[in-house]
DRENGUKE-316841 format. One record per residue: x, y, z of N, C-alpha, C in turn; residue in three letters. Coordinates in steps of 0.2 Angstrom, whole numbers, padded with zeros to 4 digits, always signed. Atoms other than C-alpha are relative to their C-alpha. Layout:
N
XYZXYZXYZAla;...
END
This chain:
369
-0003-0007-0002+0866+0726+0555-0005+0006-0001Met;+0005-0006+0001+0856+0742+0559+0003+0005-0004Ala;-0002-0005+0005+0857+0756+0547+0005+0005+0003Asn;-0005-0005-0003+0866+0767+0560+0007-0003+0000Asp;-0006+0003+0000+0880+0754+0559+0003-0001-0007Asp;-0002+0001+0007+0881+0753+0540+0004+0005-0002Lys;-0004-0004+0003+0894+0761+0530-0004+0004-0006Ile;+0003-0004+0005+0887+0776+0520+0005+0001-0006Ala;-0005+0001+0006+0894+0775+0502+0000+0006-0004Leu;+0001-0005+0005+0888+0790+0492+0005+0006+0001Thr;-0005-0005-0001+0901+0802+0500+0007-0001-0001Gly;-0007+0002+0000+0916+0793+0496+0001-0001-0008Lys;-0003+0001+0007+0927+0793+0480+0000-0007-0002Thr;-0001+0007+0002+0930+0777+0470+0006-0003+0004Ala;-0006+0002-0004+0947+0776+0479-0002-0001+0007Arg;+0002+0001-0007+0939+0778+0496-0004-0006+0001Glu;+0004+0006-0001+0926+0765+0493+0004-0006+0000Leu;-0005+0006+0000+0940+0753+0488+0003-0001+0007Ala;-0004+0000-0006+0950+0757+0504-0005-0002+0006Glu;+0004+0001-0006+0935+0757+0516-0003-0007+0000Ala;+0003+0006+0001+0928+0741+0509+0005-0006-0002Leu;-0005+0005+0002+0945+0732+0505-0002-0003-0006Glu;+0002+0003+0007+0940+0730+0487+0006+0001-0005Leu;-0005-0002+0005+0951+0730+0472-0002+0006-0003Lys;+0001-0007+0002+0953+0747+0464-0006+0000-0006Ala;+0005+0000+0005+0942+0742+0449-0007-0001+0003Tyr;+0007+0001-0003+0928+0736+0460-0003+0006+0003Gln;+0002-0007-0003+0928+0753+0470-0002+0004-0006Gly;+0003-0004+0006+0926+0761+0452-0006-0002-0002Arg;+0007+0002+0002+0912+0750+0447-0005+0002+0005Gln;+0005-0002-0005+0903+0753+0463-0002+0007+0000Leu;+0002-0008+0000+0905+0772+0462-0004+0001-0006Phe;+0003-0001+0006+0899+0771+0444-0008-0002+0001Gln;+0007+0001-0001+0883+0762+0449-0003+0005+0004Trp;+0004-0005-0005+0879+0774+0463-0001+0007-0004Leu;+0000-0006+0002+0884+0790+0454-0002+0001-0008His;+0002-0001+0007+0883+0788+0435-0006-0003-0002Lys;+0006+0004+0002+0869+0775+0434-0006+0002+0005Arg;+0005-0002-0005+0860+0781+0450-0004-0006+0002Arg;+0004+0007-0002+0856+0763+0455+0002-0001+0008Val;-0001+0001-0007+0854+0760+0474-0002-0007+0002Phe;+0002+0007-0002+0849+0742+0474+0007-0005-0002Asp;-0006+0004+0002+0865+0731+0475-0001-0006-0004Phe;+0002+0006+0004+0856+0716+0467+0000+0002-0008Glu;-0001-0002+0007+0856+0726+0451+0007+0002-0003Arg;-0008-0001+0002+0875+0729+0451+0003-0006-0002Met;-0001+0007+0003+0877+0714+0440+0008-0002-0002Thr;-0006+0001+0002+0895+0716+0436+0005-0001+0006Asp;-0003+0001-0007+0900+0714+0455-0002-0007+0001Leu;+0001+0007-0002+0902+0696+0461-0006-0001+0005Pro;+0006+0001-0004+0886+0689+0470+0002+0001+0007Lys;-0003-0001-0007+0897+0687+0486+0001+0007+0003Ser;-0001-0007-0002+0902+0705+0486-0007+0004+0001Leu;+0006-0004-0001+0884+0711+0483-0003-0002+0007Arg;+0003+0003-0006+0878+0700+0498+0004+0004+0006Glu;-0004-0003-0005+0892+0708+0508-0002+0008+0001Arg;+0002-0007+0000+0887+0726+0503-0006+0001+0003Leu;+0007-0001-0003+0869+0723+0507+0000-0001+0008Arg;+0000+0001-0007+0874+0717+0524+0003+0006+0004Ala;-0005-0005-0003+0887+0731+0528-0001+0007-0002Glu;+0000-0007+0003+0882+0746+0518-0007+0003-0001Cys;+0006-0003+0002+0869+0759+0515+0001+0003-0007Met;+0000-0003+0007+0867+0762+0496-0002+0007-0001Pro;+0003-0007+0000+0857+0778+0499-0001+0002+0007Ala;+0002-0002-0007+0856+0788+0515-0007+0004+0000Gln;+0006-0004+0000+0841+0798+0509-0006-0004-0003Leu;+0006+0003+0003+0823+0793+0506-0005+0005-0002Ala;+0005-0005+0003+0810+0802+0495-0006+0000+0004Val;+0007-0001-0003+0796+0808+0506-0005+0002-0004Ile;+0005-0003+0004+0787+0817+0493+0004+0003-0007Glu;-0003-0003+0007+0791+0822+0474-0006+0003-0003Met;+0006-0004+0004+0780+0836+0466+0003+0002-0007Arg;-0002-0003+0006+0781+0840+0448-0005+0004-0003Glu;+0005-0005+0002+0773+0855+0440-0002-0002-0007Ser;+0002+0002+0006+0762+0850+0425+0001+0006-0005Pro;-0001-0006+0005+0765+0868+0418+0007+0000-0002Arg;-0007-0002+0002+0784+0869+0418+0005-0006+0000Thr;-0005+0006-0001+0791+0851+0422+0005+0001+0006Gly;-0004-0001-0005+0800+0858+0437-0002-0006+0005Thr;+0001+0005-0005+0802+0844+0450+0003+0002+0007Arg;-0003-0001-0007+0804+0846+0469+0000-0006+0004Lys;+0000+0005-0004+0809+0833+0481+0001+0002+0007Ala;-0001+0000-0007+0807+0832+0500+0003-0007+0002Leu;-0004+0006-0001+0820+0820+0506+0002-0001+0008Leu;-0001+0001-0007+0822+0812+0523+0007-0003+0001Gln;-0007+0002-0002+0839+0810+0531+0000-0006+0005Leu;+0000+0006-0004+0845+0795+0541-0003+0002+0008Pro;+0002-0002-0007+0841+0805+0558-0007+0002+0000Asp;+0007-0002+0000+0823+0809+0552-0001+0007-0002Gly;+0001-0007+0002+0826+0827+0547-0001+0000-0008Glu;+0002+0000+0007+0821+0833+0530+0003+0006-0004Ala;-0003-0006+0004+0829+0844+0516-0004-0001-0007Val;+0003+0000+0006+0823+0849+0499+0005+0001-0006Glu;-0004-0001+0006+0830+0849+0481-0004+0001-0006Ala;+0005-0002+0005+0823+0855+0465+0004-0002-0007Val;-0003+0001+0007+0826+0850+0446-0005+0005-0004Leu;+0003-0005+0004+0822+0864+0435+0001-0002-0008Ile;+0000+0001+0007+0818+0861+0416+0000+0007-0004Arg;+0000-0006+0005+0822+0874+0402+0001-0003-0007Asp;-0002+0003+0006+0820+0865+0386+0004-0006+0001Gly;-0004+0006-0001+0834+0852+0385+0004+0001+0006Glu;-0004-0002-0005+0843+0861+0399-0003-0002+0007Arg;+0002+0003-0007+0842+0853+0417+0004+0004+0005Leu;-0004-0003-0005+0847+0863+0432-0002-0003+0007Thr;+0002+0003-0007+0847+0854+0450+0003+0005+0005Val;-0001-0004-0005+0846+0865+0465+0001-0004+0006Cys;-0002+0004-0006+0854+0858+0481+0000+0004+0006Leu;+0000-0003-0006+0853+0861+0499+0007-0002+0003Ser;-0007+0002-0003+0869+0861+0510-0002+0000+0008Ser;+0001+0001-0007+0861+0862+0528-0008-0002+0001Gln;+0007+0001-0002+0845+0857+0537-0002+0006+0003Val;+0001-0007-0002+0837+0874+0539+0005+0004-0002Gly;-0005-0006+0001+0847+0890+0539+0001+0004+0006Cys;-0001-0004-0005+0855+0900+0552-0001+0008-0001Pro;+0000-0007+0002+0854+0917+0542-0006+0003+0001Leu;+0007-0003-0001+0835+0920+0543-0001+0006-0004Gln;+0001-0006+0005+0834+0931+0527-0008+0001+0001Cys;+0007-0001-0002+0817+0940+0529-0005-0003-0004Ala;+0005+0003+0004+0809+0933+0514+0001-0007-0002Phe;-0001+0007+0002+0815+0915+0514-0003-0005+0005Cys;+0004+0004-0004+0804+0901+0521+0005-0005+0004Ala;-0005+0005-0004+0820+0890+0526+0001+0003+0007Thr;-0002-0002-0007+0825+0902+0540-0006+0000+0005Gly;+0006+0000-0005+0807+0902+0548+0001-0006+0004Leu;+0000+0006-0004+0811+0884+0554+0007+0000+0004Ala;-0007+0000-0004+0829+0889+0561+0005-0005-0003Gly;-0006+0004+0002+0845+0879+0559+0000-0006+0004Phe;-0001+0007-0004+0847+0860+0564+0007-0002-0001Thr;-0007+0003+0001+0863+0854+0556+0003+0001-0007Arg;-0004+0001+0006+0876+0853+0542-0002-0006-0003Asn;+0000+0007+0004+0874+0840+0528+0007-0003-0001Leu;-0006+0003+0002+0887+0828+0524+0001+0000-0007Ser;-0001+0000+0008+0895+0827+0506-0005-0005-0003Pro;+0005+0005+0003+0885+0811+0503-0007+0002+0000Gly;+0007-0003-0001+0869+0819+0509-0001+0006-0005Glu;+0001-0006+0005+0872+0834+0497+0000-0003-0007Ile;-0001+0003+0007+0877+0823+0482-0007-0004-0001Val;+0006+0005+0001+0862+0811+0484-0006+0004-0002Glu;+0005-0004+0002+0850+0825+0482-0001+0000-0008Gln;-0001+0000+0007+0856+0827+0464-0002-0007-0003Ala;+0001+0007+0003+0856+0808+0461-0007-0002+0000Leu;+0007+0001+0000+0838+0806+0467-0004+0003-0005His;+0003-0004+0005+0832+0820+0456+0001-0003-0007Leu;-0002+0002+0007+0841+0813+0441-0001-0007-0002Leu;+0001+0007+0001+0835+0795+0443-0005+0000-0006Val;+0004+0001+0006+0827+0790+0426+0001+0006-0005Gly;-0002-0005+0005+0834+0806+0417+0005-0003-0005Glu;-0005+0002+0005+0843+0802+0401+0005+0006-0001Asp;-0006-0005+0000+0860+0811+0403+0005-0001-0006Leu;-0005+0001+0006+0868+0804+0387+0001+0006-0004Glu;-0002-0006+0004+0878+0818+0379-0001+0006+0004Gly;+0002-0006-0003+0873+0831+0392+0001-0001+0007Arg;+0000+0000-0007+0876+0835+0410-0004+0006+0003Thr;+0004-0005-0004+0865+0845+0422+0004+0006+0002Pro;-0003-0006-0004+0869+0862+0429-0002-0001+0007Asn;+0001+0000-0007+0871+0862+0448+0000+0006+0003Ile;-0001-0007-0004+0867+0877+0459-0001-0002+0007Val;+0001+0001-0007+0869+0877+0478-0004+0006+0002Phe;+0005-0006-0002+0854+0889+0481-0006-0003+0004Met;+0006+0003-0004+0843+0877+0491+0001+0002+0007Gly;+0000-0001-0007+0841+0876+0510+0008+0001+0003Met;-0006-0001-0003+0856+0883+0520+0005+0005-0004Gly;-0005-0004+0002+0871+0894+0518+0006-0004-0002Glu;-0005+0005+0002+0884+0884+0508+0007+0001+0004Pro;-0006-0002-0003+0899+0893+0515+0000-0001+0008Phe;+0000+0002-0007+0893+0889+0533+0002-0008+0001Arg;-0002+0008+0000+0897+0870+0528+0005+0000-0005Asn;-0005-0001+0005+0912+0874+0518+0003-0006-0002Tyr;-0004+0006+0001+0922+0858+0519-0004-0005-0004Asp;+0005+0005+0003+0907+0847+0515-0002+0002-0007Ala;+0003-0002+0007+0901+0857+0500+0006+0000-0005Val;-0006+0001+0004+0919+0857+0493+0001-0007-0002Met;+0000+0007+0002+0919+0838+0494-0005-0002-0004Ser;+0006+0002+0004+0902+0837+0487+0001+0002-0008Ala;-0001-0003+0007+0907+0848+0472+0005-0005-0004Ile;-0004+0004+0004+0922+0837+0468-0003-0007-0001Arg;+0004+0007+0002+0911+0821+0469-0004+0001-0006Leu;+0004-0001+0006+0899+0829+0457+0004+0001-0007Leu;-0005+0000+0006+0914+0832+0445+0003-0006-0002Met;-0004+0006+0001+0921+0815+0446-0003-0003-0007Glu;+0001+0002+0006+0922+0808+0428-0004-0007+0000Ala;+0003+0006-0001+0916+0791+0434-0007+0000+0002Asp;+0007-0001-0003+0900+0799+0441-0004+0004-0005Gly;+0004-0005+0005+0890+0813+0434+0004+0004-0004Leu;-0004-0003+0004+0905+0821+0427-0001+0007-0002Gly;+0002-0007+0001+0899+0839+0429+0006+0005+0000Ile;-0005-0005+0001+0911+0852+0423-0001+0006+0005Gly;+0000-0006-0005+0916+0866+0436-0004+0006-0002Ala;+0003-0006+0003+0909+0880+0425-0008-0001+0000Arg;+0008+0001+0000+0891+0871+0426-0002-0001+0007Lys;+0002+0000-0007+0891+0872+0445+0001+0007+0003Ile;+0000-0007-0003+0886+0888+0454-0001+0000+0008Thr;+0001+0000-0007+0888+0891+0473-0002+0007+0001Leu;+0003-0006-0001+0877+0904+0480+0001+0002+0008Ser;-0001-0002-0007+0881+0914+0496-0003+0006+0002Thr;+0003-0006-0002+0872+0927+0506+0005+0005+0002Ala;-0005-0005-0001+0889+0936+0508+0004-0001+0006Gly;-0006+0002-0005+0901+0926+0519+0006+0003-0002Glu;-0006-0003+0003+0915+0938+0515+0006-0004+0001Ala;-0006+0003-0001+0929+0928+0523+0000-0007-0004Lys;+0001+0006+0003+0923+0912+0515+0001+0001-0008Ala;-0001-0002+0007+0922+0921+0498+0008+0000-0002Ile;-0007-0001+0001+0941+0925+0500+0003-0007+0000Glu;-0003+0007+0000+0945+0907+0505-0001-0003-0007Arg;+0003+0003+0006+0935+0901+0490+0004+0002-0007Phe;-0004-0003+0006+0946+0912+0478+0006-0004-0001Ala;-0007+0004+0000+0961+0901+0482-0001-0007-0001Trp;+0001+0007+0001+0952+0884+0479+0003-0003-0007Glu;-0002+0003+0006+0958+0883+0461-0006-0003-0004Gly;+0006+0003+0004+0940+0878+0455-0003+0005-0004Leu;+0003-0005+0005+0932+0886+0440-0008+0000+0001Gln;+0007+0000-0002+0915+0885+0449-0002+0007+0000Val;+0003-0007+0000+0904+0900+0447-0002+0002+0007Arg;+0002-0003-0006+0900+0911+0462-0005+0005-0001Leu;+0005-0005+0000+0884+0921+0465-0001+0002+0007Ser;+0002-0003-0006+0880+0932+0479-0007+0003+0001Val;+0007-0003-0001+0862+0935+0486+0000+0007+0003Ser;+0000-0006-0002+0862+0953+0487-0006+0003+0002Leu;+0007-0002-0002+0844+0959+0487-0001+0007+0002His;+0001-0008-0001+0848+0977+0492+0008+0002-0001Ala;-0007-0003+0000+0863+0989+0489+0001+0006+0004Ala;-0001-0005-0006+0861+1000+0504+0000-0004+0006Asn;-0001+0004-0006+0866+0994+0521-0006+0000+0004Asp;+0006+0000-0005+0850+0999+0530-0005-0005-0003Ala;+0004+0005+0003+0839+0989+0518+0002-0007+0000Leu;-0003+0007+0000+0851+0974+0517+0000-0002+0007Arg;+0000+0002-0007+0852+0974+0536-0007-0004+0001Asp;+0007+0002-0001+0833+0971+0536-0001-0007-0004Arg;+0002+0006+0004+0832+0958+0522+0005-0006+0001Leu;-0005+0005+0000+0849+0949+0524+0004+0002+0007Val;-0003-0002-0007+0854+0950+0543+0008-0001+0000Pro;-0008+0001+0000+0872+0943+0539+0003+0007-0002Leu;-0003-0007+0001+0875+0961+0532+0002+0004+0006Asn;-0002-0003-0005+0876+0967+0549+0008-0002+0002Arg;-0007+0003-0001+0892+0956+0551+0005+0002-0006Arg;-0004-0002+0006+0898+0959+0533-0003+0005-0004Tyr;+0003-0005+0004+0892+0976+0527+0002+0000-0007Pro;-0002+0000+0007+0892+0980+0509+0007+0002-0002Leu;-0007-0002+0001+0909+0988+0509+0005-0006+0001Asp;-0004+0006-0002+0917+0973+0517-0001-0006-0005Arg;+0002+0005+0005+0907+0961+0505+0004+0002-0007Leu;-0003-0002+0007+0914+0971+0490+0007-0001+0000Arg;-0007+0002+0000+0932+0969+0496+0001-0007-0001Glu;+0000+0007+0000+0929+0950+0497-0001-0001-0008Ala;+0001+0002+0007+0922+0950+0479+0005+0002-0004Ile;-0006-0002+0004+0936+0960+0472+0005-0004+0001Glu;-0005+0005+0000+0948+0948+0479-0002-0006-0004Thr;+0002+0006+0003+0938+0933+0472+0001+0002-0008Tyr;+0000-0001+0008+0937+0941+0454+0007+0001-0002Thr;-0007-0001+0002+0955+0946+0454+0004-0007+0000His;-0004+0006-0001+0962+0929+0460-0003-0005-0005Glu;+0003+0005+0004+0950+0918+0450-0001+0002-0007Ser;+0002-0002+0007+0947+0929+0435-0007-0001-0002Gly;+0007+0002+0001+0929+0924+0436-0005+0006+0001Arg;+0006-0004-0001+0913+0934+0434-0004-0001+0006Gln;+0005+0001-0005+0902+0936+0449-0007+0002-0002Ile;+0007-0001+0001+0883+0935+0449-0003+0003+0006Thr;+0004-0002-0006+0872+0945+0460-0007-0002-0001Phe;+0007+0002+0000+0855+0937+0464-0004+0005+0004Glu;+0004-0006-0002+0841+0950+0467-0007-0003+0000Trp;+0007+0002+0000+0824+0943+0473-0004+0007+0001Thr;+0005-0006+0001+0811+0956+0468-0006+0000+0005Leu;+0006+0000-0005+0799+0961+0482-0003+0007-0002Leu;+0003-0006+0002+0786+0974+0477+0000+0005+0006Glu;+0000-0006-0004+0788+0991+0485+0006+0000+0005Gly;-0005+0000-0005+0803+0985+0495+0007+0001-0003Val;-0007+0000+0003+0818+0983+0483+0000+0000-0007Asn;+0001+0000+0007+0811+0985+0466-0002+0007-0003Asp;+0001-0007+0002+0810+1004+0464+0006+0002-0005Glu;-0006-0002+0004+0821+1013+0451+0006+0002+0004Pro;-0006-0003-0003+0832+1021+0464+0004-0006+0003His;-0004+0006-0002+0836+1003+0471+0004-0003-0006His;-0004+0003+0006+0841+0998+0453+0006+0005-0001Ala;-0005-0005+0000+0852+1014+0453+0006-0001+0005Arg;-0005+0002-0005+0860+1009+0469+0004-0006-0002Glu;-0004+0006+0002+0864+0992+0462+0005+0001-0006Leu;-0005-0002+0005+0872+1000+0447+0006+0003+0003Leu;-0006-0003-0004+0883+1010+0458+0004-0005+0003Glu;-0004+0005-0003+0888+0995+0468+0003-0005-0004Tyr;-0002+0004+0004+0891+0984+0454+0006+0003-0005Ala;-0005-0003+0004+0902+0997+0445+0007-0002+0001Gly;-0007+0002+0000+0919+0991+0441+0001-0007+0002Gly;-0001+0007-0001+0916+0973+0446-0002-0004-0007Leu;+0003+0005+0005+0914+0958+0434-0006-0003+0002Lys;+0006+0002-0003+0896+0957+0438-0005-0001-0005Ala;+0005+0001+0004+0881+0950+0431-0006-0001+0005Phe;+0006+0000-0005+0863+0952+0439-0005-0005-0002Val;+0006+0005+0001+0850+0938+0440-0006+0002+0004Asn;+0006-0002-0003+0833+0945+0444-0005-0005+0001Leu;+0004+0007-0002+0822+0932+0453-0007+0002+0002Ile;+0007-0001-0003+0803+0933+0455-0001-0004+0007Pro;+0001+0003-0007+0798+0929+0473-0006-0004+0000Trp;+0005+0004+0000+0788+0914+0476-0003+0001+0007Asn;+0003-0002-0006+0775+0919+0489+0000-0005+0006Pro;+0000+0005-0006+0776+0911+0507-0005+0002+0005Val;+0005-0002-0005+0761+0911+0518+0003+0003+0006Pro;-0002-0003-0006+0763+0922+0533+0006+0005-0001Gly;-0005-0005+0000+0777+0933+0526-0003+0007-0004Met;+0003-0007+0002+0773+0952+0523+0003+0003-0006Pro;-0002-0003+0006+0779+0953+0505-0004-0002-0006Phe;+0004+0002+0007+0772+0952+0487+0005+0000-0005Gln;-0004+0000+0006+0781+0948+0471-0001+0006-0004Pro;+0000-0006+0004+0785+0962+0460-0005-0002-0006Ser;+0004+0001+0006+0773+0964+0445+0005-0001-0006Thr;-0005+0001+0006+0781+0959+0427+0002+0007-0002Lys;-0002-0007+0002+0780+0978+0423+0006+0003+0004Gln;-0005-0003-0004+0790+0983+0438+0007-0003+0000Arg;-0007+0004+0001+0803+0969+0436+0003+0002-0006Ala;-0003-0001+0006+0805+0973+0418+0003+0007+0000Gln;-0002-0007-0001+0807+0992+0422+0007+0000+0004Ala;-0006+0001-0004+0820+0987+0435+0006-0002-0004Phe;-0005+0003+0004+0830+0977+0423+0002+0005-0005Arg;-0001-0005+0005+0829+0991+0410+0005+0005+0003Asp;-0005-0005-0003+0838+1003+0422+0007-0003+0000Val;-0007+0004+0000+0852+0990+0424+0003+0000-0007Leu;-0003+0001+0006+0854+0987+0406+0002+0006-0003Val;-0002-0007+0003+0854+1005+0401+0006+0003+0003Glu;-0006-0002-0004+0867+1008+0414+0006-0004-0001Gly;-0006+0004+0001+0879+0995+0407+0001-0006+0004Gly;-0001+0007-0004+0876+0980+0418-0005-0005-0003Val;+0004+0005+0003+0870+0964+0410-0004-0003+0006Lys;+0005+0003-0005+0854+0957+0419-0005-0004-0004Ala;+0006+0004+0002+0841+0944+0416-0005-0001+0005Thr;+0006+0001-0004+0824+0941+0423-0002-0007-0001Leu;+0001+0007+0000+0822+0923+0428-0008-0001+0000Arg;+0007+0002+0001+0805+0915+0423-0002-0004+0006Ala;+0003+0004-0006+0795+0909+0438-0002-0007-0003Glu;+0002+0007+0003+0794+0890+0436-0002-0005+0005Lys;+0002+0005-0005+0789+0882+0453-0005+0002+0005Gly;+0004-0002-0005+0776+0892+0462-0006-0005+0001Gln;+0005+0005-0001+0763+0878+0459+0002-0006+0004Asp;-0002+0006-0003+0773+0865+0468+0004+0002+0006Ile;-0003-0003-0006+0780+0876+0483+0008-0001-0001Asp;-0007+0001+0002+0797+0877+0474+0005+0004+0003Ala;-0004-0004-0004+0804+0891+0484+0004-0003+0005Ala;-0004+0003-0005+0818+0887+0496-0004-0001+0007Cys;+0003+0001-0007+0810+0879+0512-0007-0001-0001Gly;+0008+0000+0000+0792+0880+0506-0003-0007+0001Gln;+0003+0007-0001+0788+0861+0504+0001-0003+0007Leu;-0002+0002-0007+0797+0857+0520-0005+0003+0005Arg;+0004-0003-0004+0787+0870+0529-0008-0002-0001Arg;+0007+0002+0002+0770+0865+0520-0001-0007+0003Thr;+0001+0006-0003+0773+0847+0526-0001+0000+0007Arg;+0000-0001-0007+0776+0853+0544-0007+0003+0002Ala;+0007-0002-0001+0760+0863+0543-0005-0005-0001Met;+0005+0005+0000+0750+0849+0537+0000-0005+0005Glu;-0001+0005-0005+0757+0837+0550-0003+0003+0006Ala;+0003-0003-0006+0752+0850+0564-0007+0000-0001Arg;+0007+0000+0001+0735+0852+0556-0003-0007+0001Ala;+0003+0007-0001+0732+0833+0555+0000-0002+0007Ala;+0000+0002-0007+0737+0831+0573-0005+0004+0004Ser;+0005-0004-0003+0725+0844+0577-0007-0001-0003Ala;+0007+0002+0002+0711+0836+0567-0003+0005-0005Gly;+0002-0005+0005+0711+0851+0554+0003-0001-0006Thr;-0003+0001+0006+0713+0848+0536+0004+0007-0002Pro;-0003-0006+0002+0726+0859+0529+0005-0002-0006Glu;-0004+0003+0005+0735+0857+0512+0004+0006-0003Thr;-0004-0004+0004+0749+0865+0502-0003+0002-0007Gly;+0002-0001+0007+0749+0871+0484+0000-0006-0004Gln;+0001+0006+0003+0745+0859+0471+0007-0002-0004Gly;-0005+0004+0003+0756+0848+0460-0001-0007+0000Gly;+0001+0008-0001+0757+0829+0456+0005-0002+0005Ser;-0004+0002-0006+0764+0820+0471+0001-0007-0001Val;-0002+0007-0001+0773+0803+0472+0004-0001+0006Ala;-0004+0001-0007+0780+0795+0488+0003-0007-0001Arg;-0004+0006+0000+0793+0782+0490+0003-0001+0006Ala;-0003+0002-0006+0803+0774+0504+0008+0000-0002Ser;-0007+0001+0001+0822+0773+0506+0001-0006-0003Arg;-0001+0007+0003+0829+0760+0494+0003-0005+0005Pro;
END
């Protein structure tokens, strides 16, 4: 049976697996645990399933939809980035970030991105399609293969390629799969969904009843600058976005996080910080300041540490909690869309007979299980 005709398993709950494959309920649960909790994609290793069932699964099902094209790990920080091939030949990125014993997995929700934020490598390649729930969840499963999760669960952030709220239903299904007790068992408060400002979807999300954290990629607190950096602002200007945020915080009781990528001379001046103070006033808001990972061909530079710290100081002195995120992946093209873009550039250069390489980092390659 060709892969196109095989049943994809990772996007189904234990109950759905049992129904789709006509299994007993406990067998559906066992299969789900092998895929999600143990992160095993080889049917032969699923030894508590009867041999006849394993043979049937091998003939009829895909244990994994994604194949690891490339895995880079920073020797400096331990950050790991995966470039993963989808069944149709497209590719997405996912990142695992280490901070002591804390693990954070950053997932993509789309192939490319339709929003074209000015400083983001993902938007340069345009938008291809949405990811399915299984394709989203598998990113975490692949990155966590070999990780000892006994007694701890990773944090999950939807801050990779794509705008999660433009793939709303699949992302909600993926979140619930990640939370399954028979799988990774990740608590809702350890999951963060990041949006560039899809106001209507924020209001819809307020009624989901999930304790998932929400962050908004703000990057500017005046409409003229935000129109330039985040074109979605032309559809949902800052006043409309604030209305949606107020609805979310009122209905969910949750704090909102503003993500702010610091670009030298663009949005890192003291007056930009004061605009943010005014915008965040009265909201249950926390600010996460992010160093920009340089992308070749983009007309920006990351803020210096001194400017970044000064920006944070203005916020803190004004009564807004803010942290300055440490840079952890510049040496492995860890910024959103960078590795995918680097591989595309390398392929074009190879076809033209010109050597061209991306930034360093240890590399491992594998094929689809």
